[in-house]
C-alpha positions, 0 to 999 in steps of 0.5 A, spaced: 323 457 182 318 462 184 320 468 189 314 466 194 310 460 196 302 460 194 298 460 200 296 453 200 303 450 201 304 454 208 304 449 213 299 450 219 303 455 224 300 452 230 302 445 228 309 447 227 309 451 233 306 445 237 313 443 238 319 448 238 324 445 232 330 447 230 332 445 223 339 445 220 340 446 212 346 443 209 347 445 201 352 447 197 348 451 192 347 458 196 341 460 193 338 454 194 340 454 201 337 461 202 331 460 199 329 454 203 331 457 209 327 463 208 321 458 206 322 454 213 323 461 217 316 463 215 313 457 218 316 459 225 321 454 225 328 456 227 333 455 222 341 454 221 345 453 215 351 450 213 355 449 206 359 444 207 360 437 210 366 440 214 361 445 217 355 441 218 357 437 224 360 442 228 354 446 230 351 439 231 355 438 237 354 445 240 347 445 240 340 441 239 338 440 232 331 437 231 332 436 224 337 436 219 335 437 211 342 436 207 343 436 200 347 430 198 352 429 195 356 435 198 363 437 195 367 434 201 362 429 204 359 423 200 352 420 202 356 413 204 361 418 208 355 421 211 351 415 213 358 412 216 358 419 221 351 418 223 352 410 225 358 413 229 354 419 232 352 417 240 345 420 238 344 421 231 340 427 228 334 425 224 335 427 217 331 429 210 335 428 204 335 432 198 337 428 191 338 431 184 334 427 179 338 421 176 340 420 184 335 415 186 339 409 187 343 414 192 336 416 195 334 409 196 341 408 200 340 414 204 332 412 206 335 405 208 340 408 212 335 412 216 333 418 212 326 420 214 324 422 207 328 423 200 325 429 196 327 430 189 330 437 187 325 438 181 321 444 179 316 442 185 321 442 190 319 448 194 312 445 194 313 439 197 319 440 202 314 444 207 309 438 208 315 433 208 318 437 214 312 438 217 311 430 217 318 429 219 317 433 225 310 431 227 313 424 226 318 425 231 314 429 236 309 422 236 316 418 237 318 423 243 311 422 246 311 414 245 318 414 248 316 419 254 309 414 255 314 408 255 319 411 260 313 413 264 311 406 264 318 403 265 318 408 271 312 406 274 313 398 273 320 400 276 317 403 282 312 397 283 318 392 283 322 397 288 316 397 292 315 390 292 323 389 294 322 394 299 317 390 303 322 384 304 328 389 306 331 387 312 334 393 314 333 401 313 340 401 310 338 396 304 332 400 303 335 406 302 340 403 298 335 401 293 331 407 293 338 411 291 340 407 286 333 407 283 333 415 283 340 416 280 338 411 274 331 415 273 334 422 273 341 419 269 345 422 275 352 421 276 352 421 284 347 421 290 346 420 297 341 420 302 341 423 309 336 422 315 334 427 320 337 426 327 332 429 332 336 429 337 342 433 334 337 437 329 341 435 323 342 431 317 347 425 317 349 421 311 346 414 311 347 412 304 351 414 298 354 413 291 360 415 288 363 420 293 370 420 296 372 421 303 373 428 303 366 430 301 363 425 306 366 428 311 364 435 309 357 433 309 357 429 315 353 433 319 348 438 315 344 443 319 338 447 316 339 452 311 346 449 309 347 447 302 342 444 298 339 439 302 339 443 308 335 449 304 330 443 302 329 441 309 328 448 312 324 450 306 320 444 306 320 443 298 325 441 293 331 445 291 335 445 285 342 448 283 343 448 276 350 450 276 354 450 282 359 455 279 353 460 278 349 460 284 351 464 289 347 460 295 352 455 293 358 459 294 361 456 301 361 449 298 364 450 291 371 447 292 368 441 295 363 440 289 369 441 284 373 436 288 367 431 288 366 432 280 359 435 280 356 442 277 349 441 279 344 438 284 337 437 286 335 435 293 328 433 295 326 433 302 322 427 306 317 428 311 312 423 315 305 423 314 305 427 320 309 432 317 315 430 321 322 431 317 325 424 316 331 426 311 333 428 304 334 425 297 339 428 293 342 427 286 348 430 283 350 431 275 357 432 272 355 438 268 350 444 269 343 440 269 336 441 271 332 434 271 325 434 267 318 435 270 317 428 268 323 426 272 322 430 278 314 428 278 317 420 278 322 422 283 317 425 288 313 418 287 320 415 289 321 420 295 314 419 298 315 411 297 322 412 301 318 416 306 313 411 308 318 406 308 323 410 313 317 412 317 315 405 318 321 402 319 323 408 324 316 406 328 318 399 328 325 400 330 322 405 336 317 399 338 323 394 338 327 399 342 321 400 347 320 392 347 327 391 349 328 397 354 321 394 357 324 387 357 331 389 360 328 393 365 324 387 367 330 383 368 335 389 370 330 390 376 329 382 378 322 383 377 317 378 374 311 382 371 304 378 371 297 378 368 291 375 372 284 374 370 279 379 373 277 374 378 284 373 380 284 365 379 288 364 373 294 367 370 294 369 363 302 371 362 308 371 366 314 375 364 321 375 367 326 370 369 325 370 377 319 366 378 318 359 375 313 359 370 316 364 365 312 366 359 307 360 361 300 361 362 296 357 366 291 352 364 288 351 371 285 356 376 289 357 382 295 354 379 299 360 380 299 359 388 303 353 387 309 357 386 308 360 393 312 357 399 308 352 403 308 356 409 306 363 405 300 360 401 295 361 406 297 369 408 298 370 400 291 367 398 288 371 404 291 378 402 289 376 394 282 375 395 281 381 399 284 385 394 280 382 389 274 383 393 275 390 394 278 391 387 284 395 391 292 395 391 295 388 392 301 388 396 305 383 400 312 380 401 312 372 400 317 367 398 316 364 391 319 358 387 325 361 382 327 358 376 333 355 379 328 351 384 330 355 390 325 359 393 326 367 393 323 373 397 319 377 393 315 383 394 309 382 389 304 388 387 298 388 383 293 393 380 286 392 376 286 394 369 279 397 368 275 399 361 271 405 360 265 403 364 270 401 370 269 394 369 276 390 371 279 387 365 285 384 368 290 384 374 297 386 372 302 386 377 310 385 378 314 381 383 320 384 385 326 379 388 328 382 394 332 376 397 338 380 397 335 386 401 332 381 406 339 378 407 342 385 407 337 386 413 339 380 416 347 382 415 345 389 418 342 386 424 348 382 425 353 388 424 349 392 428 350 387 434 358 386 432 358 394 432 355 394 439 360 389 442 366 392 438 364 399 442 363 396 448 370 392 448 374 397 444 371 403 449 368 406 442 362 411 442 358 413 436 355 420 436 352 425 431 349 432 430 345 435 425 348 442 423 342 445 421 338 444 428 344 443 432 340 437 435 345 431 437 345 423 439 349 419 442 350 411 444 349 408 450 357 406 449 358 413 449 355 415 455 359 409 459 365 413 456 364 420 459 360 417 465 353 419 464 347 414 465 341 417 460 343 419 452 337 424 453 342 428 457 346 430 451 342 433 446 346 439 444 353 442 444 352 445 450 350 439 454 356 436 451 361 442 453 358 441 460 362 434 460 369 437 457 375 439 461 374 447 462 381 448 458 379 444 452 372 447 451 374 453 447 378 448 442 371 444 441 367 451 440 373 453 435 372 446 431 364 446 431 365 453 428 369 451 423 365 445 421 358 450 421 361 457 418 367 454 414 364 448 411 370 443 414 369 436 412 373 433 418 374 434 425 379 430 429 382 432 436 383 430 443 380 432 449 379 431 456 372 429 460 371 429 467 369 422 469 365 422 476 368 416 478 375 415 474 377 423 474 380 426 468 379 422 462 383 423 455 378 422 449 380 422 441 374 425 437 373 424 430 367 426 425 366 427 418 361 432 415 356 428 411 349 431 407 343 430 411 338 424 410 333 429 406 339 432 402 337 439 405 343 440 410 349 437 413 350 433 419 356 430 423 357 423 424 363 421 428 366 417 434 370 418 441 375 413 443 378 413 450 385 413 449 387 415 457 391 409 457 395 410 451 396 418 453 399 415 459 403 410 456 405 416 451 407 420 457 411 415 460 415 414 453 416 421 453 419 421 460 423 415 458 426 418 452 427 425 455 431 421 461 435 417 455 436 423 451 439 426 458 443 420 459 446 420 452 448 428 452 451 427 459 455 421 457 456 423 450 453 417 447 449 417 441 444 411 439 442 408 432 437 403 429 437 400 422 431 396 419 434 392 413 427 390 411 425 397 409 431 400 409 429 405 414 435 408 419 434 412 425 441 416 428 440 420 434 442 427 434 448 425 439 450 420 434 451 424 428 454 429 432 460 424 434 461 424 426 461 432 426 454 432 423 448 437 425 441 433 426 439 435 419 445 433 415 444 426 411 449 420 414 453 417 408 455 410 407 460 407 402 458 401 398 460 396 404 455 400 408 461 403 412 460 411 414 465 415 409 467 419 415 471 413 418 479 414 418 482 411 412 486 406 416 480 403 420 475 402 414 478 395 413 477 394 420 470 397 420 468 393 414 470 386 417 466 388 423 460 390 420 460 384 415 461 379 421 455 382 425 450 381 420 453 374 418 447 369 419 452 364 422 454 369 427 452 372 434 450 379 431 455 382 436 459 388 434 464 391 439 469 396 435 473 402 436 475 406 430 477 413 428 473 418 425 475 424 421 471 430 423 470 436 418 475 441 421 481 435 420 481 433 427 481 425 429 476 422 434 476 415 437 469 412 437 467 406 441 461 402 437 457 397 440 451 394 436 447 388 436 444 385 430 437 381 430 435 375 426 429 372 424 428 365 421 432 358 422 438 355 418 439 357 411 433 362 412 436 366 418 437 373 416 438 379 419 432 384 420 435 390 425 441 392 428 441 397 434 447 400 438 450 406 441 457 410 439 461 413 445 466 418 444 473 415 447 478 420 445 479 422 452 480 415 454 485 413 448 489 419 450 489 417 457 491 410 455 496 413 450 499 417 456 499 411 461 503 407 455 508 412 454 509 413 462 509 406 462 514 405 457 518 411 460 518 407 467 520 401 464 526 404 460 528 407 466 527 401 470 531 397 465 537 402 465 537 402 473 537 394 472 543 395 467 547 400 470 546 398 478 543 391 479 547 388 474 553 392 476 553 390 483 551 383 481 557 383 476 561 385 482 558 380 487 560 374 481 567 376 481 568 376 489 564 369 489 569 367 484 575 369 488 572 366 494 570 359 491 578 359 488 581 361 495 577 356 498 578 350 493 585 352 494 585 351 501 581 344 501 576 348 505 570 343 506 565 349 504 568 350 497 563 346 493 557 351 497 561 357 494 561 354 487 554 353 487 553 361 490 557 363 484 553 359 479 547 362 482 550 369 482 551 368 475 544 366 473 541 372 477 546 376 473 543 373 466 536 374 468 537 381 470 540 383 464 534 379 460 529 383 464 533 390 463 533 388 455 526 387 455 524 393 459 528 397 453 528 392 448 528 396 441 534 400 438 532 405 433 537 403 428 537 399 421 534 392 422 532 394 429 525 391 430 528 384 426 534 384 431 529 385 437 524 380 435 530 375 435 532 376 442 525 376 444 525 369 441 531 367 445 529 370 451 522 367 451 525 360 450 530 361 456 525 365 461 519 360 460 523 354 458 519 353 451 521 352 444 521 359 441 522 361 434 523 367 430 522 367 422 524 373 419 525 375 411 528 382 411 531 386 417 526 391 418 528 398 422 523 402 426 524 410 425 520 411 431 522 408 438 515 409 441 512 405 435 518 400 435 516 399 442 509 398 441 510 392 436 515 389 441 510 389 446 505 386 442 509 380 440 511 380 447 504 380 450 502 374 445 508 370 447 506 371 455 498 369 453 501 363 449 505 360 455 500 363 461 493 361 458 495 356 452 500 352 456 504 352 449 510 349 449 512 351 442 511 359 439 513 361 432 514 369 431 514 371 424 515 378 420 513 378 413 512 382 407 505 383 405 506 388 399 504 394 401 504 392 409 508 388 414 505 382 418 507 381 425 505 374 427 505 370 433 503 363 433 502 357 438 500 350 439 497 351 445 490 349 448 487 355 444 480 358 446 473 359 443 472 364 438 466 367 442 471 368 448 475 373 444 470 379 446 471 378 453 478 377 453 482 380 458 486 387 459 492 384 455 488 383 449 485 390 449 492 393 450 495 389 444 489 392 440 490 399 443 497 399 441 496 396 434 490 402 433 496 407 436 500 405 430 494 405 425 495 397 424 490 392 425 490 386 430 486 380 428 486 374 433 484 367 431 483 361 435 479 355 436 479 350 442 485 345 442 488 348 435 492 353 438 492 361 437 494 366 432 495 373 433 497 377 426 498 385 427 498 388 420 502 395 419 504 400 414 511 400 411 511 408 412 513 406 419 519 402 417 526 402 413 528 395 410 535 393 408 535 387 403 543 386 404 542 381 410 537 375 410 535 372 416 531 366 416 529 360 420 533 362 426 531 359 433 531 361 440 536 359 444 533 358 451 534 352 455 528 349 453 529 350 445 529 344 441 
């Protein structure tokens, strides 16, 4: 081979440089490879070299190679293997093959496999090779140009199709989705989004996107000018391309989100309206560093211009629809009908709004619109309308018009002429507003004003007001009647009013006025006195509120005065009455209480609380049964039962009870509580609603009664002893003498001997009665079983004294350690027997003493006449003394009776008073009186 090429075979440099090309030379023959490389380099081509098949395809995957010049076969790559690799390649590289003489079959196979040319390695190789390379590159360039033209044609066709589809787009979102899809396909991009410009916030907002995750959309949800590629594009009003997000400093704040979203390059093209107003930005994104070609960018501009035109059109249409919707909403919201009439005012052109009949129905005949007016208003309306047409001035009138529902509504109609540039009337346009509610409100206002005037006169209420800026006042006639003046004009200022006020109250009114003006107080509420010329001193309640003035530039007072003279007098009487009641309570030592069962509220006077050892501010505590926790433990059952009975709907509601309370210092106080419960409803619906009562300290009385009982007991015992030691002895002596006398007279046969016998019998009976009386006055011995024995004897004595059947039933012999306590129990039983005989006319009485577990029960029952339960509260002294004796023992006393069913008295007392011996059994022992059965 020659060392240099002839000048005739050097390719046209201009031709070869029309497209910068890179050729890769693959040949096992190093000398041949180097010689070809030098030859092609002198033509201005860029050359790469490889000596084996293994090293051939590595550069192809790393950089662009326009033409492959390969000498086949290679030691490690046959022709068939090369073609196989070409077929598998995503983008095969165009190639020219070199073959040795005798390998024509291989060359033919390679040409069929896609070789652009096949050059024989003979003596003319170096002469034929440059032209072959030139032809191949020129052919490739033509193919690229044809492909570009085809791509441009396809893009324009696609743009035309897109424009056609966009004409039928039903919404802005669908339009933007179409444009975005087309742009992504055009640029072979991986992602994309469209942002529209929000004129209110001045920011871009994503409205369409493809391929992005939630974090990206949230990050770029709102973008302001100058931020990221899209914000820069809008700010600079030109396209921004970032070829590599990792290398561009301007994109540094968004690299993390770009990496997360998976793109490395972005281009953003702004959209503007024909007026230059910003509409939005269209952006495409690429996974690898990339810059779109000029052709792609040129076509993208067309897409963006198309999008801008449609976005502007649709935004204008949307604005028009919104304007029309607002107009229609305004018409309906204002209850107005908008109408148009011909220049002569004779024929209606249109009617918009649902108030007046004929909605959206143009009228064919002149004057038809007048038929929608109420017959009584037509003449007046027509006259007003003709005057407005004649003078071409404002038309305004109130009349009644026919509504769509067939009723007549009050309307306020206004119309104005619409003129052309020369002043001619083109049409009349106006509005009829429904003022029916206003008319009704005016009627209602007049009625309320009349009612208010009546209420002021009846309730003696006067209305007044004052402008705090000008200090001018007004008052109503009712106000004047209350204070005693004739003319409201006499009170125009604060000094005029102060002249009517009691001198002692003027300073307070001045202070209140100063607070309203200088300190800005919102309300005034005070009582004052005026001097009425005829009725003298009158009490008034003045109330007012501070309100803005009618023009909004200041403040005013609006208020009332109410004549409360009678109320003040009643309050004074009530205060005096309460003072008298409080003085009486303090003097008498009683307190009052009131309980409201409906609201749960309770009132207890300070005097009432003091009876329980409490201060006025102390709380008053009750247990679960509504019994004060301060009640003595032995009396709680009594109080609980009395409280329950007083609130029983079937009862009378009365509660009169005596019980003890434990004071904080440990002492005991006796209280008498008298209460009455108020009920409402009838039958089963009857329920307690309120309880009122008083509590009185009766400790002194109880102590006095105790002393009286003790004195009475001592006197009874003394008299009993005197009867036993004196009278009984004397009667015993008299009995002996009478017996001797009766025997002597009988022995003598004296005729008065029978009389002496009768005297002896009478003396004997008197002695027995005296002994019974003496024993009854000192009945109970302090010994084991003493109470049981005493009650047995009481039954015997009662049977003899009253000539009745009297029985005692006792289970155990009970002894009382305290003679006083034993005497109280004995007297209780004795009094019960006396009442049974005296008041009940009983012929049979039963006394029983039984063990009730933690207590004993002493019960006296009779079969007499009994009495009404309601009479128990009004019982005599005997019953009260019985209850007192029981209370002295800490016992409870219960009396049950009914007319015709006898009476039962039960006294329950604690075992702490007793001693019991179980060795003797006393059961069913009957009294042995003269009438015993």
